C-alpha positions in Angstrom: -8.0 -8.1 -8.4 -10.3 -5.4 -9.7 -9.5 -2.0 -11.0 -5.9 -0.8 -11.0 -4.9 2.8 -10.2 -1.5 4.0 -11.4 0.4 5.7 -8.6 3.7 6.3 -10.4 6.1 4.9 -13.0 5.6 1.1 -12.8 3.5 1.4 -9.6 -0.2 0.5 -9.1 -2.7 -0.1 -6.3 -5.7 -2.4 -6.4 -8.2 -4.0 -4.1 -7.0 -7.3 -2.6 -8.3 -10.6 -3.7 -8.3 -12.0 -0.2 -10.6 -9.7 1.8 -13.5 -7.4 1.4 -12.3 -3.8 1.4 -13.3 -0.8 -0.8 -9.9 0.8 -0.3 -7.1 -0.4 -2.7 -4.4 -1.8 -0.4 -2.6 -4.2 -2.8 0.5 -2.6 -4.1 2.0 -3.8 -7.5 5.4 -2.6 -8.6 7.3 -3.4 -11.8 11.0 -2.8 -11.2 13.2 -1.5 -14.0 14.6 -5.0 -14.6 11.0 -6.3 -15.2 10.5 -8.0 -11.8 7.0 -7.6 -10.5 6.4 -7.3 -6.7 2.9 -7.6 -5.2 2.0 -7.1 -1.6 -1.3 -6.4 0.3 -0.7 -3.8 3.0 -3.8 -4.9 4.9 -3.6 -8.7 5.1 0.1 -9.3 4.1 -0.6 -11.4 1.0 2.3 -11.5 -1.3 3.2 -12.4 -4.9 3.0 -16.1 -4.4 -0.4 -15.9 -2.8 -1.8 -13.8 -5.7 -0.2 -16.2 -8.3 -1.7 -19.2 -6.6 -5.2 -17.6 -6.5 -5.0 -16.5 -10.1 -3.4 -19.8 -11.4 -0.3 -17.9 -12.6 3.2 -19.4 -12.5 5.2 -17.3 -10.0 8.1 -17.5 -12.5 6.2 -15.0 -14.6 6.9 -12.3 -12.0 10.6 -12.7 -12.8 11.4 -12.2 -16.5 14.3 -14.0 -18.2 17.6 -12.3 -17.8 20.9 -12.3 -19.7 22.6 -12.1 -16.3 21.1 -14.9 -14.1 23.8 -14.4 -11.5 22.5 -13.0 -8.3 23.6 -9.4 -7.6 22.6 -7.8 -4.4 20.8 -4.5 -5.2 19.4 -1.8 -3.0 15.8 -2.4 -2.0 13.3 -0.2 -3.8 10.0 -2.2 -3.8 7.4 0.3 -2.6 7.8 4.0 -2.6 7.3 6.2 0.5 4.3 7.7 -1.3 2.6 4.3 -1.6 3.2 3.6 2.0 1.8 6.9 3.1 -1.2 6.5 0.8 -2.1 3.2 2.5 -1.5 4.6 6.0 -3.7 7.7 5.3 -6.6 5.5 4.4 -6.2 3.6 7.7 -5.9 6.7 9.7 -9.0 8.3 8.3 -10.9 5.1 9.2 -9.3 5.4 12.7 -10.5 9.0 13.0 -14.1 7.9 12.2 -13.8 5.3 15.0 -12.3 7.8 17.4 -15.3 10.2 16.7 -17.7 7.3 17.4 -15.9 6.5 20.7 -16.0 10.2 21.6 -19.8 10.2 21.2 -19.9 7.3 23.7 -17.6 9.1 26.1 -15.2 6.3 25.6 -12.4 8.5 24.2 -11.0 11.7 25.7 -10.9 14.9 23.7 -7.1 14.8 24.0 -6.9 11.4 22.4 -9.2 12.4 19.5 -7.2 15.6 19.0 -4.0 13.4 18.9 -5.5 11.2 16.1 -6.5 14.3 14.2 -3.0 15.8 14.4 -1.5 12.5 13.1 -3.8 12.6 10.1 -2.9 16.2 9.4 0.9 15.4 9.6 0.4 12.4 7.3 -1.5 14.6 4.8 1.3 17.2 4.9 3.8 14.4 4.1 1.7 13.2 1.2 1.4 16.7 -0.2 5.1 17.1 0.1 5.8 13.8 -1.7 3.2 14.5 -4.4 5.0 17.7 -5.1 8.3 15.9 -5.3 7.1 13.1 -7.7 
């Protein structure tokens, strides 16, 4: 994993180890209890995959606890902002592809407009979440 970009308290994104991509799609979250979650939103690689590739013991993702008893907690691994951030990158790439298909007359104007509207809605959602962070 290369450079990390902080996206929130205990939340980062980075490029994935397992595929060539200039867009950071690997999400890393450190939960308040110290547990570290890792997931690539492009290829689906998870914490165990990253640990194996880096030669790290997966137990290091789970710090020692005074309370080793399992307690079910609400799920809060990746924020809505992180999910929208990854989706926005994918949709911008889709818009470029849609423009290329339009030039070849392989995509209707209505379909290209639909893709554009989705990207605008997604950007509005990101702007809303960034204001709420």
